[in-house]
C-alpha positions as protocol buffer text, in pm:
chain_id: "A"
residue {
  index: 1
  type: CYS
  ca { x: -664 y: 1039 z: 2134 }
}
residue {
  index: 2
  type: ASP
  ca { x: -483 y: 837 z: 1871 }
}
residue {
  index: 3
  type: LEU
  ca { x: -171 y: 710 z: 2050 }
}
residue {
  index: 4
  type: THR
  ca { x: -68 y: 456 z: 1786 }
}
residue {
  index: 5
  type: GLY
  ca { x: -80 y: 666 z: 1469 }
}
residue {
  index: 6
  type: LEU
  ca { x: 217 y: 813 z: 1285 }
}
residue {
  index: 7
  type: VAL
  ca { x: 313 y: 1160 z: 1408 }
}
residue {
  index: 8
  type: SER
  ca { x: 232 y: 1423 z: 1148 }
}
residue {
  index: 9
  type: GLU
  ca { x: 446 y: 1716 z: 1037 }
}
residue {
  index: 10
  type: LYS
  ca { x: 196 y: 1948 z: 1206 }
}
residue {
  index: 11
  type: GLN
  ca { x: 239 y: 1765 z: 1536 }
}
residue {
  index: 12
  type: LEU
  ca { x: 619 y: 1782 z: 1506 }
}
residue {
  index: 13
  type: GLY
  ca { x: 587 y: 2156 z: 1453 }
}
residue {
  index: 14
  type: GLN
  ca { x: 381 y: 2183 z: 1771 }
}
residue {
  index: 15
  type: ILE
  ca { x: 630 y: 1972 z: 1966 }
}
residue {
  index: 16
  type: LEU
  ca { x: 912 y: 2199 z: 1846 }
}
residue {
  index: 17
  type: GLU
  ca { x: 761 y: 2479 z: 2054 }
}
residue {
  index: 18
  type: LEU
  ca { x: 746 y: 2262 z: 2367 }
}
residue {
  index: 19
  type: VAL
  ca { x: 1090 y: 2103 z: 2388 }
}
residue {
  index: 20
  type: SER
  ca { x: 1416 y: 2237 z: 2525 }
}
residue {
  index: 21
  type: GLU
  ca { x: 1671 y: 2413 z: 2305 }
}
residue {
  index: 22
  type: ARG
  ca { x: 1889 y: 2104 z: 2324 }
}
residue {
  index: 23
  type: GLU
  ca { x: 1615 y: 1885 z: 2176 }
}
residue {
  index: 24
  type: LYS
  ca { x: 1497 y: 2130 z: 1910 }
}
residue {
  index: 25
  type: GLU
  ca { x: 1766 y: 2024 z: 1660 }
}
residue {
  index: 26
  type: LYS
  ca { x: 1642 y: 1664 z: 1677 }
}
residue {
  index: 27
  type: VAL
  ca { x: 1285 y: 1770 z: 1596 }
}
residue {
  index: 28
  type: ILE
  ca { x: 1405 y: 2002 z: 1318 }
}
residue {
  index: 29
  type: ASP
  ca { x: 1598 y: 1712 z: 1165 }
}
residue {
  index: 30
  type: TRP
  ca { x: 1282 y: 1497 z: 1169 }
}
residue {
  index: 31
  type: LEU
  ca { x: 1093 y: 1775 z: 992 }
}
residue {
  index: 32
  type: ARG
  ca { x: 1367 y: 1818 z: 730 }
}
residue {
  index: 33
  type: ASN
  ca { x: 1373 y: 1445 z: 659 }
}
residue {
  index: 34
  type: TYR
  ca { x: 1009 y: 1361 z: 714 }
}
residue {
  index: 35
  type: GLU
  ca { x: 1000 y: 1090 z: 445 }
}
residue {
  index: 36
  type: ALA
  ca { x: 1278 y: 898 z: 623 }
}
residue {
  index: 37
  type: PHE
  ca { x: 1117 y: 976 z: 960 }
}
residue {
  index: 38
  type: LYS
  ca { x: 793 y: 807 z: 848 }
}
residue {
  index: 39
  type: THR
  ca { x: 970 y: 473 z: 797 }
}
residue {
  index: 40
  type: GLU
  ca { x: 1014 y: 446 z: 1175 }
}
residue {
  index: 41
  type: HIS
  ca { x: 640 y: 502 z: 1231 }
}
residue {
  index: 42
  type: LYS
  ca { x: 696 y: 697 z: 1554 }
}
residue {
  index: 43
  type: THR
  ca { x: 390 y: 768 z: 1766 }
}
residue {
  index: 44
  type: ILE
  ca { x: 324 y: 1073 z: 1980 }
}
residue {
  index: 45
  type: LEU
  ca { x: 434 y: 873 z: 2288 }
}
residue {
  index: 46
  type: ASP
  ca { x: 763 y: 779 z: 2116 }
}
residue {
  index: 47
  type: ILE
  ca { x: 836 y: 1144 z: 2038 }
}
residue {
  index: 48
  type: LEU
  ca { x: 760 y: 1267 z: 2387 }
}
residue {
  index: 49
  type: ALA
  ca { x: 988 y: 999 z: 2535 }
}
residue {
  index: 50
  type: GLU
  ca { x: 1275 y: 1070 z: 2293 }
}
residue {
  index: 51
  type: THR
  ca { x: 1264 y: 1446 z: 2341 }
}
residue {
  index: 52
  type: ASN
  ca { x: 1206 y: 1441 z: 2719 }
}
residue {
  index: 53
  type: ALA
  ca { x: 929 y: 1690 z: 2657 }
}
residue {
  index: 54
  type: LYS
  ca { x: 760 y: 1821 z: 2970 }
}
residue {
  index: 55
  type: LEU
  ca { x: 412 y: 1949 z: 2911 }
}
residue {
  index: 56
  type: SER
  ca { x: 82 y: 1986 z: 3088 }
}
residue {
  index: 57
  type: PHE
  ca { x: -203 y: 1741 z: 3038 }
}
residue {
  index: 58
  type: ALA
  ca { x: -390 y: 2012 z: 2848 }
}
residue {
  index: 59
  type: ASP
  ca { x: -94 y: 2055 z: 2611 }
}
residue {
  index: 60
  type: PHE
  ca { x: -80 y: 1677 z: 2567 }
}
residue {
  index: 61
  type: LEU
  ca { x: -447 y: 1662 z: 2470 }
}
residue {
  index: 62
  type: HIS
  ca { x: -396 y: 1950 z: 2229 }
}
residue {
  index: 63
  type: LEU
  ca { x: -107 y: 1760 z: 2067 }
}
residue {
  index: 64
  type: CYS
  ca { x: -298 y: 1437 z: 2018 }
}
residue {
  index: 65
  type: SER
  ca { x: -495 y: 1380 z: 1701 }
}
residue {
  index: 66
  type: TYR
  ca { x: -845 y: 1240 z: 1687 }
}
residue {
  index: 67
  type: ILE
  ca { x: -885 y: 871 z: 1608 }
}
residue {
  index: 68
  type: GLU
  ca { x: -965 y: 858 z: 1238 }
}
residue {
  index: 69
  type: PRO
  ca { x: -1160 y: 574 z: 1071 }
}
residue {
  index: 70
  type: ARG
  ca { x: -943 y: 288 z: 946 }
}
residue {
  index: 71
  type: TYR
  ca { x: -1028 y: 173 z: 595 }
}
residue {
  index: 72
  type: TYR
  ca { x: -937 y: -170 z: 458 }
}
residue {
  index: 73
  type: ALA
  ca { x: -963 y: -280 z: 97 }
}
residue {
  index: 74
  type: ILE
  ca { x: -1191 y: -574 z: 15 }
}
residue {
  index: 75
  type: SER
  ca { x: -964 y: -850 z: -112 }
}
residue {
  index: 76
  type: SER
  ca { x: -1220 y: -1091 z: -253 }
}
residue {
  index: 77
  type: SER
  ca { x: -1471 y: -1120 z: -537 }
}
residue {
  index: 78
  type: ALA
  ca { x: -1846 y: -1161 z: -484 }
}
residue {
  index: 79
  type: ARG
  ca { x: -1852 y: -1396 z: -784 }
}
residue {
  index: 80
  type: PHE
  ca { x: -1573 y: -1611 z: -640 }
}
residue {
  index: 81
  type: SER
  ca { x: -1705 y: -1619 z: -281 }
}
residue {
  index: 82
  type: PRO
  ca { x: -2063 y: -1482 z: -275 }
}
residue {
  index: 83
  type: LYS
  ca { x: -2112 y: -1542 z: 100 }
}
residue {
  index: 84
  type: VAL
  ca { x: -1773 y: -1426 z: 225 }
}
residue {
  index: 85
  type: VAL
  ca { x: -1613 y: -1081 z: 218 }
}
residue {
  index: 86
  type: SER
  ca { x: -1238 y: -1084 z: 281 }
}
residue {
  index: 87
  type: ILE
  ca { x: -1012 y: -808 z: 403 }
}
residue {
  index: 88
  type: THR
  ca { x: -639 y: -837 z: 462 }
}
residue {
  index: 89
  type: VAL
  ca { x: -499 y: -676 z: 774 }
}
residue {
  index: 90
  type: VAL
  ca { x: -134 y: -621 z: 866 }
}
residue {
  index: 91
  type: THR
  ca { x: -131 y: -670 z: 1243 }
}
residue {
  index: 92
  type: GLN
  ca { x: 225 y: -555 z: 1302 }
}
residue {
  index: 93
  type: LEU
  ca { x: 487 y: -351 z: 1123 }
}
residue {
  index: 94
  type: LYS
  ca { x: 864 y: -388 z: 1145 }
}
residue {
  index: 95
  type: THR
  ca { x: 1044 y: -56 z: 1107 }
}
residue {
  index: 96
  type: ILE
  ca { x: 1384 y: 6 z: 946 }
}
residue {
  index: 97
  type: SER
  ca { x: 1544 y: -21 z: 1292 }
}
residue {
  index: 98
  type: LYS
  ca { x: 1371 y: -361 z: 1345 }
}
residue {
  index: 99
  type: LYS
  ca { x: 1121 y: -229 z: 1600 }
}
residue {
  index: 100
  type: ILE
  ca { x: 779 y: -394 z: 1597 }
}
residue {
  index: 101
  type: LYS
  ca { x: 482 y: -157 z: 1581 }
}
residue {
  index: 102
  type: LYS
  ca { x: 118 y: -254 z: 1623 }
}
residue {
  index: 103
  type: GLY
  ca { x: -174 y: -58 z: 1487 }
}
residue {
  index: 104
  type: LEU
  ca { x: -485 y: 50 z: 1677 }
}
residue {
  index: 105
  type: MET
  ca { x: -768 y: -114 z: 1484 }
}
residue {
  index: 106
  type: SER
  ca { x: -559 y: -400 z: 1342 }
}
residue {
  index: 107
  type: ALA
  ca { x: -441 y: -504 z: 1691 }
}
residue {
  index: 108
  type: HIS
  ca { x: -800 y: -477 z: 1819 }
}
residue {
  index: 109
  type: MET
  ca { x: -925 y: -703 z: 1538 }
}
residue {
  index: 110
  type: GLU
  ca { x: -645 y: -950 z: 1608 }
}
residue {
  index: 111
  type: ARG
  ca { x: -750 y: -973 z: 1974 }
}
residue {
  index: 112
  type: LEU
  ca { x: -1116 y: -1019 z: 1880 }
}
residue {
  index: 113
  type: TYR
  ca { x: -1026 y: -1292 z: 1632 }
}
residue {
  index: 114
  type: GLU
  ca { x: -812 y: -1477 z: 1887 }
}
residue {
  index: 115
  type: LYS
  ca { x: -1092 y: -1456 z: 2145 }
}
residue {
  index: 116
  type: ALA
  ca { x: -1356 y: -1578 z: 1900 }
}
residue {
  index: 117
  type: THR
  ca { x: -1131 y: -1863 z: 1782 }
}
residue {
  index: 118
  type: ALA
  ca { x: -1048 y: -1973 z: 2137 }
}
residue {
  index: 119
  type: GLN
  ca { x: -1414 y: -1971 z: 2242 }
}
residue {
  index: 120
  type: LYS
  ca { x: -1531 y: -2117 z: 1909 }
}
residue {
  index: 121
  type: GLU
  ca { x: -1802 y: -1857 z: 1872 }
}
residue {
  index: 122
  type: LYS
  ca { x: -1914 y: -1629 z: 1594 }
}
residue {
  index: 123
  type: LEU
  ca { x: -1801 y: -1270 z: 1610 }
}
residue {
  index: 124
  type: GLU
  ca { x: -2021 y: -984 z: 1498 }
}
residue {
  index: 125
  type: VAL
  ca { x: -1866 y: -654 z: 1398 }
}
residue {
  index: 126
  type: ARG
  ca { x: -2006 y: -330 z: 1260 }
}
residue {
  index: 127
  type: ALA
  ca { x: -1853 y: -208 z: 938 }
}
residue {
  index: 128
  type: LEU
  ca { x: -1916 y: 67 z: 685 }
}
residue {
  index: 129
  type: ALA
  ca { x: -1860 y: 3 z: 315 }
}
residue {
  index: 130
  type: ARG
  ca { x: -1769 y: 281 z: 76 }
}
residue {
  index: 131
  type: ALA
  ca { x: -1666 y: 300 z: -288 }
}
residue {
  index: 132
  type: GLY
  ca { x: -1295 y: 258 z: -350 }
}
residue {
  index: 133
  type: VAL
  ca { x: -1071 y: 503 z: -533 }
}
residue {
  index: 134
  type: MET
  ca { x: -950 y: 249 z: -786 }
}
residue {
  index: 135
  type: LYS
  ca { x: -1190 y: 146 z: -1061 }
}
residue {
  index: 136
  type: VAL
  ca { x: -1121 y: -186 z: -1230 }
}
residue {
  index: 137
  type: PRO
  ca { x: -1172 y: -184 z: -1611 }
}
residue {
  index: 138
  type: GLU
  ca { x: -1523 y: -319 z: -1675 }
}
residue {
  index: 139
  type: ASN
  ca { x: -1412 y: -496 z: -1993 }
}
residue {
  index: 140
  type: ILE
  ca { x: -1200 y: -791 z: -1876 }
}
residue {
  index: 141
  type: SER
  ca { x: -1051 y: -825 z: -2225 }
}
residue {
  index: 142
  type: GLU
  ca { x: -853 y: -504 z: -2161 }
}
residue {
  index: 143
  type: PRO
  ca { x: -490 y: -565 z: -2050 }
}
residue {
  index: 144
  type: VAL
  ca { x: -374 y: -439 z: -1710 }
}
residue {
  index: 145
  type: ILE
  ca { x: -42 y: -377 z: -1537 }
}
residue {
  index: 146
  type: LEU
  ca { x: -65 y: -429 z: -1161 }
}
residue {
  index: 147
  type: ILE
  ca { x: 205 y: -269 z: -944 }
}
residue {
  index: 148
  type: ALA
  ca { x: 208 y: -322 z: -568 }
}
residue {
  index: 149
  type: ILE
  ca { x: 424 y: -356 z: -260 }
}
residue {
  index: 150
  type: GLY
  ca { x: 361 y: -563 z: 53 }
}
residue {
  index: 151
  type: ALA
  ca { x: -4 y: -613 z: 147 }
}
residue {
  index: 152
  type: GLY
  ca { x: -98 y: -371 z: -130 }
}
residue {
  index: 153
  type: ILE
  ca { x: -126 y: -669 z: -364 }
}
residue {
  index: 154
  type: THR
  ca { x: -443 y: -780 z: -183 }
}
residue {
  index: 155
  type: ILE
  ca { x: -645 y: -504 z: -346 }
}
residue {
  index: 156
  type: PHE
  ca { x: -594 y: -691 z: -675 }
}
residue {
  index: 157
  type: ARG
  ca { x: -696 y: -1032 z: -536 }
}
residue {
  index: 158
  type: GLY
  ca { x: -1064 y: -964 z: -589 }
}
residue {
  index: 159
  type: MET
  ca { x: -1002 y: -852 z: -946 }
}
residue {
  index: 160
  type: LEU
  ca { x: -806 y: -1167 z: -1028 }
}
residue {
  index: 161
  type: GLN
  ca { x: -1066 y: -1387 z: -859 }
}
residue {
  index: 162
  type: GLU
  ca { x: -1331 y: -1211 z: -1067 }
}
residue {
  index: 163
  type: ARG
  ca { x: -1136 y: -1281 z: -1385 }
}
residue {
  index: 164
  type: GLN
  ca { x: -1100 y: -1644 z: -1282 }
}
residue {
  index: 165
  type: GLU
  ca { x: -1478 y: -1679 z: -1262 }
}
residue {
  index: 166
  type: LEU
  ca { x: -1539 y: -1492 z: -1589 }
}
residue {
  index: 167
  type: LYS
  ca { x: -1258 y: -1659 z: -1783 }
}
residue {
  index: 168
  type: THR
  ca { x: -1486 y: -1944 z: -1891 }
}
residue {
  index: 169
  type: GLN
  ca { x: -1737 y: -1696 z: -2039 }
}
residue {
  index: 170
  type: SER
  ca { x: -1507 y: -1464 z: -2233 }
}
residue {
  index: 171
  type: SER
  ca { x: -1143 y: -1402 z: -2311 }
}
residue {
  index: 172
  type: THR
  ca { x: -941 y: -1196 z: -2066 }
}
residue {
  index: 173
  type: GLY
  ca { x: -672 y: -942 z: -2144 }
}
residue {
  index: 174
  type: GLU
  ca { x: -308 y: -977 z: -2048 }
}
residue {
  index: 175
  type: VAL
  ca { x: -219 y: -925 z: -1683 }
}
residue {
  index: 176
  type: HIS
  ca { x: 135 y: -821 z: -1591 }
}
residue {
  index: 177
  type: VAL
  ca { x: 225 y: -801 z: -1221 }
}
residue {
  index: 178
  type: TYR
  ca { x: 519 y: -612 z: -1067 }
}
residue {
  index: 179
  type: TYR
  ca { x: 536 y: -692 z: -698 }
}
residue {
  index: 180
  type: GLY
  ca { x: 779 y: -580 z: -429 }
}
residue {
  index: 181
  type: CYS
  ca { x: 814 y: -735 z: -84 }
}
residue {
  index: 182
  type: LYS
  ca { x: 1085 y: -830 z: 165 }
}
residue {
  index: 183
  type: GLY
  ca { x: 1143 y: -1189 z: 51 }
}
residue {
  index: 184
  type: LYS
  ca { x: 1019 y: -1506 z: -114 }
}
residue {
  index: 185
  type: ASP
  ca { x: 850 y: -1623 z: 207 }
}
residue {
  index: 186
  type: SER
  ca { x: 572 y: -1365 z: 164 }
}
residue {
  index: 187
  type: PRO
  ca { x: 236 y: -1550 z: 146 }
}
residue {
  index: 188
  type: PHE
  ca { x: 139 y: -1341 z: -156 }
}
residue {
  index: 189
  type: VAL
  ca { x: 432 y: -1470 z: -363 }
}
residue {
  index: 190
  type: SER
  ca { x: 300 y: -1826 z: -367 }
}
residue {
  index: 191
  type: GLU
  ca { x: -53 y: -1705 z: -443 }
}
residue {
  index: 192
  type: LEU
  ca { x: 72 y: -1498 z: -738 }
}
residue {
  index: 193
  type: ASN
  ca { x: 264 y: -1797 z: -871 }
}
residue {
  index: 194
  type: GLU
  ca { x: -53 y: -2008 z: -842 }
}
residue {
  index: 195
  type: TRP
  ca { x: -246 y: -1750 z: -1047 }
}
residue {
  index: 196
  type: LYS
  ca { x: 26 y: -1757 z: -1310 }
}
residue {
  index: 197
  type: ALA
  ca { x: 7 y: -2137 z: -1323 }
}
residue {
  index: 198
  type: LYS
  ca { x: -371 y: -2107 z: -1377 }
}
residue {
  index: 199
  type: GLY
  ca { x: -318 y: -1861 z: -1662 }
}
residue {
  index: 200
  type: LEU
  ca { x: -475 y: -1565 z: -1478 }
}
residue {
  index: 201
  type: VAL
  ca { x: -144 y: -1377 z: -1478 }
}
residue {
  index: 202
  type: ASP
  ca { x: 75 y: -1366 z: -1788 }
}
residue {
  index: 203
  type: ARG
  ca { x: 390 y: -1210 z: -1644 }
}
residue {
  index: 204
  type: ILE
  ca { x: 523 y: -1164 z: -1290 }
}
residue {
  index: 205
  type: GLU
  ca { x: 831 y: -973 z: -1181 }
}
residue {
  index: 206
  type: PHE
  ca { x: 934 y: -980 z: -816 }
}
residue {
  index: 207
  type: ALA
  ca { x: 1151 y: -736 z: -620 }
}
residue {
  index: 208
  type: PHE
  ca { x: 1279 y: -890 z: -295 }
}
residue {
  index: 209
  type: SER
  ca { x: 1430 y: -595 z: -113 }
}
residue {
  index: 210
  type: GLN
  ca { x: 1591 y: -786 z: 175 }
}
residue {
  index: 211
  type: GLU
  ca { x: 1730 y: -1067 z: -37 }
}
residue {
  index: 212
  type: SER
  ca { x: 1878 y: -883 z: -332 }
}
residue {
  index: 213
  type: THR
  ca { x: 1829 y: -509 z: -256 }
}
residue {
  index: 214
  type: VAL
  ca { x: 1617 y: -486 z: -571 }
}
residue {
  index: 215
  type: TYR
  ca { x: 1318 y: -254 z: -542 }
}
residue {
  index: 216
  type: ILE
  ca { x: 992 y: -216 z: -729 }
}
residue {
  index: 217
  type: GLN
  ca { x: 1121 y: 78 z: -936 }
}
residue {
  index: 218
  type: ASP
  ca { x: 1418 y: -135 z: -1048 }
}
residue {
  index: 219
  type: ILE
  ca { x: 1209 y: -417 z: -1194 }
}
residue {
  index: 220
  type: ILE
  ca { x: 990 y: -161 z: -1370 }
}
residue {
  index: 221
  type: ARG
  ca { x: 1291 y: 1 z: -1538 }
}
residue {
  index: 222
  type: ASN
  ca { x: 1426 y: -344 z: -1630 }
}
residue {
  index: 223
  type: SER
  ca { x: 1099 y: -415 z: -1812 }
}
residue {
  index: 224
  type: LYS
  ca { x: 1065 y: -83 z: -1993 }
}
residue {
  index: 225
  type: GLY
  ca { x: 1020 y: -243 z: -2337 }
}
residue {
  index: 226
  type: GLU
  ca { x: 733 y: -466 z: -2224 }
}
residue {
  index: 227
  type: ILE
  ca { x: 568 y: -187 z: -2025 }
}
residue {
  index: 228
  type: TYR
  ca { x: 585 y: 62 z: -2311 }
}
residue {
  index: 229
  type: THR
  ca { x: 434 y: -193 z: -2552 }
}
residue {
  index: 230
  type: MET
  ca { x: 155 y: -279 z: -2308 }
}
residue {
  index: 231
  type: VAL
  ca { x: 63 y: 85 z: -2242 }
}
residue {
  index: 232
  type: LYS
  ca { x: 123 y: 246 z: -2582 }
}
residue {
  index: 233
  type: GLU
  ca { x: 26 y: -28 z: -2827 }
}
residue {
  index: 234
  type: LYS
  ca { x: -207 y: -254 z: -2627 }
}
residue {
  index: 235
  type: LYS
  ca { x: -373 y: 32 z: -2434 }
}
residue {
  index: 236
  type: ALA
  ca { x: -316 y: -132 z: -2094 }
}
residue {
  index: 237
  type: THR
  ca { x: -434 y: 29 z: -1772 }
}
residue {
  index: 238
  type: ILE
  ca { x: -172 y: 78 z: -1499 }
}
residue {
  index: 239
  type: MET
  ca { x: -292 y: 21 z: -1143 }
}
residue {
  index: 240
  type: VAL
  ca { x: -68 y: 104 z: -846 }
}
residue {
  index: 241
  type: CYS
  ca { x: -116 y: 17 z: -480 }
}
residue {
  index: 242
  type: ALA
  ca { x: 164 y: 141 z: -254 }
}
residue {
  index: 243
  type: ASN
  ca { x: 255 y: 412 z: -7 }
}
residue {
  index: 244
  type: LEU
  ca { x: 300 y: 772 z: -116 }
}
residue {
  index: 245
  type: SER
  ca { x: 679 y: 770 z: -137 }
}
residue {
  index: 246
  type: VAL
  ca { x: 696 y: 444 z: -334 }
}
residue {
  index: 247
  type: GLU
  ca { x: 430 y: 563 z: -578 }
}
residue {
  index: 248
  type: LEU
  ca { x: 649 y: 863 z: -663 }
}
residue {
  index: 249
  type: LYS
  ca { x: 941 y: 627 z: -738 }
}
residue {
  index: 250
  type: VAL
  ca { x: 713 y: 403 z: -945 }
}
residue {
  index: 251
  type: LYS
  ca { x: 594 y: 704 z: -1145 }
}
residue {
  index: 252
  type: GLU
  ca { x: 954 y: 813 z: -1212 }
}
residue {
  index: 253
  type: ALA
  ca { x: 1041 y: 461 z: -1327 }
}
residue {
  index: 254
  type: LEU
  ca { x: 738 y: 453 z: -1559 }
}
residue {
  index: 255
  type: MET
  ca { x: 841 y: 790 z: -1705 }
}
residue {
  index: 256
  type: ASP
  ca { x: 1181 y: 637 z: -1782 }
}
residue {
  index: 257
  type: CYS
  ca { x: 1005 y: 352 z: -1963 }
}
residue {
  index: 258
  type: PHE
  ca { x: 836 y: 603 z: -2194 }
}
residue {
  index: 259
  type: ARG
  ca { x: 1121 y: 851 z: -2229 }
}
residue {
  index: 260
  type: ALA
  ca { x: 1301 y: 688 z: -2525 }
}
residue {
  index: 261
  type: GLU
  ca { x: 986 y: 682 z: -2740 }
}
residue {
  index: 262
  type: VAL
  ca { x: 765 y: 977 z: -2644 }
}
residue {
  index: 263
  type: ASP
  ca { x: 755 y: 1292 z: -2434 }
}
residue {
  index: 264
  type: PRO
  ca { x: 706 y: 1121 z: -2096 }
}
residue {
  index: 265
  type: ASN
  ca { x: 523 y: 1410 z: -1929 }
}
residue {
  index: 266
  type: ALA
  ca { x: 273 y: 1454 z: -2212 }
}
residue {
  index: 267
  type: PHE
  ca { x: 221 y: 1078 z: -2244 }
}
residue {
  index: 268
  type: PHE
  ca { x: 165 y: 1038 z: -1871 }
}
residue {
  index: 269
  type: GLU
  ca { x: -92 y: 1317 z: -1873 }
}
residue {
  index: 270
  type: LEU
  ca { x: -266 y: 1144 z: -2163 }
}
residue {
  index: 271
  type: ILE
  ca { x: -302 y: 807 z: -1990 }
}
residue {
  index: 272
  type: LYS
  ca { x: -421 y: 982 z: -1672 }
}
residue {
  index: 273
  type: LYS
  ca { x: -684 y: 1168 z: -1876 }
}
residue {
  index: 274
  type: GLU
  ca { x: -793 y: 838 z: -2030 }
}
residue {
  index: 275
  type: ARG
  ca { x: -814 y: 691 z: -1676 }
}
residue {
  index: 276
  type: ARG
  ca { x: -547 y: 437 z: -1759 }
}
residue {
  index: 277
  type: TYR
  ca { x: -334 y: 530 z: -1458 }
}
residue {
  index: 278
  type: MET
  ca { x: -501 y: 461 z: -1125 }
}
residue {
  index: 279
  type: LYS
  ca { x: -362 y: 442 z: -775 }
}
residue {
  index: 280
  type: GLU
  ca { x: -466 y: 350 z: -422 }
}
residue {
  index: 281
  type: LEU
  ca { x: -218 y: 488 z: -170 }
}
residue {
  index: 282
  type: TRP
  ca { x: -150 y: 495 z: 201 }
}
residue {
  index: 283
  type: ASN
  ca { x: 50 y: 748 z: 402 }
}
residue {
  index: 284
  type: TYR
  ca { x: 331 y: 556 z: 574 }
}
């Protein structure tokens, strides 16, 4: 059973049939506002405790979901580090109410790493590689707009490392980055600034949500002229790495960037057809 995963709408519907009349309204409210509910990343154990649900062990097993594979994006380039494959793992998550949540596989990897480091021994793990959803433009002279929040930026690290290695062989297209995180102390902020100093990134816009209550969709709207020029005139590819709810807000902001010049719906369908809008999303 997966006891650390986010409770699904289906599971909430099942719990609704098992709780008292007094607790039903709470579960119904979670279902009505599931997007907000997801920000708390409640597990099945959290829900059972909060609703005082009394159920048999068989019902409990029926409620639990199977443990699904955890996939992590490779955040390095084979050209840049041919003998090392990097992944970036968030080991804990702070919810809106400041609660700390730990994942199943990420916490397991953290424990293995700490053990291997303490004992100064090599650690062998089994892993399965599969093709990613997002396809980087093969021609590095093509401009790109990279949009990400939090650890989502790591999916673009390998691409930028690749461009760094190829930059000496051929010219590279413009790279504009729109990045949202909690604050300036994020380790990815300094790395992005280093890439800009090296000339790998031409433009960076940050949204620090906890410092200025500015979000990723805000900095996109504030740059609508530059984004429209990049996409319409320079044929840039837009690449988004975020959660499902943020991607919807990013898409709305991009539509606003196009609205003054073209039919935004038709234009968006065009760039999707041309594979110039790509996204890699997660569900929390």
